[in-house]
N, C-alpha and C positions, 0 to 999 in steps of 0.2 A: 504494502502500499505506500501512497505517494503526501505528504502533505495534505490535511483538508483544504486549504487555502486560507487565505485571514479572513474571509466574509465569514466563511461557516463556520472558523473560529469564533470569533468577534461575536456572534450569535449566539452558540454554544457557553461561551465564558458568563453573558449579559444574561443567557435566560439560568445559569447556575447562581446569580446574585438574584436575582428574585426568589428561587428555590429559596436561599439561604435566610430571608428575610421573613419566608413562609415558616419556615422549620421553628425560628424563634418567636413570631407569634404565637404561635403554636405551643410552644415550649418543645418541641422534639428533639432535644439534646443529642441521644443517640444515634440520630443520619449524621450527626458532625463525627462521631468517634467510629473506630474501626474501619473494616476494611467494607461493611453491611451497603454501604452509598460508594457510588464508583466517581467520582467529580473530578479528582485530583489533577487529572492532563487536561480540562480544557478550563477548571478554574484560577488554576496556577499553572500557566503551560511556560515550560521552560527549552531549553535547548539540547534535549536528550529522546532518544528512544523510549517505547513502555511497552509494556503489553500487547498494546495497540499498535508496535513496528514503529516507523516515522510518523503517522499518522496526524500525530500533537506535537514532533520533533520540530519547534519554532524556529530554529537556523537558518533557513533559507526566507526568512520572512523579518527579523531582529527587528531591522532598520526601519522597515513598513511602520509596524506594529508600535516601535517605538515613537512613533510620529501621530499615532492613530489616540486621540483625547477619550474617544470612547470606550475603547478597548483598555487602555492606561485607568483611566478611572474604575473599569468594572473589576480588574484584577486588587485595584487595591480598596476597593471596598468588600470584593471577596475577603481579602486577607482580614478587613475589620469582623466582617461578620463570622468567619468560621473563629477569632480570636473569643467572641462574643461566646458562640459555643463553646468552647472550650472552659469557657468563666474566667475570660482575663480582656480587660479593657484595653484596646492598644491604643488608643488617645493619651489615655492619664497615666499608662502602666499600672493599673488597679486592680489585685484580684476580686471577681465580681462573686464568685462561686467555686470553692477549691474542690466541690462534690465533681465538676464538669469536667476537671482534668484528664486529660487523652495521652497518652502515651503511643501513640501509632505513629511510630517516627517518619516512615516515606511521606506522609500527608504534611507532618513539620519541616519535611527536607524542601518538598517539592514548592510548598508555600512560601519558605524562607528563600529558597533559592530563584523564586518569580520575582521577591522586590528586591533581591539584590541584580539580577538577569537584566528588571525594568528602569532600575536607575528611580528608586525610592529610599534614598537615604535613612529620612526619620522613620517611613515603617519599618523598612529591613532593622535600623536599629532596636525597635519597641519589640518587632515581634521576635528579634536574640532575647528579649528578656522573657518574654513569654513561654519560649522555649527553653531558658532555663529554669525558671518556675516551673514549668513540667515536669522537667528530667530531675526534680531535686529527688533525690532517694530511689534515683534510677541511673548508676553508673553505666550500665551496660549500654545505654542510648546516649553516651555523651559523643558518641561519633557525628548524631543529627547536627550537632551545633558545627564541627569542623565542615559537614556537607553544606550548610549552609553559608558558609563563607562569613564566621561570624567575625573574622579575625581584621577584614576589610568592607569598607564604607563605601559604597557603591558610589558609581558617578551619576549624578541627578541627571534625568532625563530631560531629551530639550524641549518639552513643553512642561517644566517644572511641577509636573503632578506626582505630590506626596502628601503624605499625610500631614493635616494643618494641628500644630501644636499648640496649645494655649498658652497666651503669655502669663508671667509671674506678675 
């Protein structure tokens, strides 16, 4: 299979945003956890192949997607909504509900790597904080942090779309 194309990817990414919002309204926290729902590849597209082959590997479209505001806003909102689903507020860095913590490393990896790839340094830094919180007491999952490039601050995307951090 080949890359699904930017139009189809953007459609799937924004549809996932609507699903995340619905899950939050209905308090369907389990949908955010584990492997029961399969949204990682289109909610947080990265430059790697998956179980879907290269269908969601965005390598051929990185420049185009880094310049698409609809796509970037959807990825950012998906990260915020996923974090809420996991009991963490990405904007404030506060724990909302520790009982919703998830340790599904693949999903955490994809979201963090996507924020890095799409050039969202504030969101990336906050998500790394979320992952550090979620991984407390789970040293076997520490590789996840390295996988999301926690030691590197990404360069801001050309449209300056990133998390808006409240001024103090």
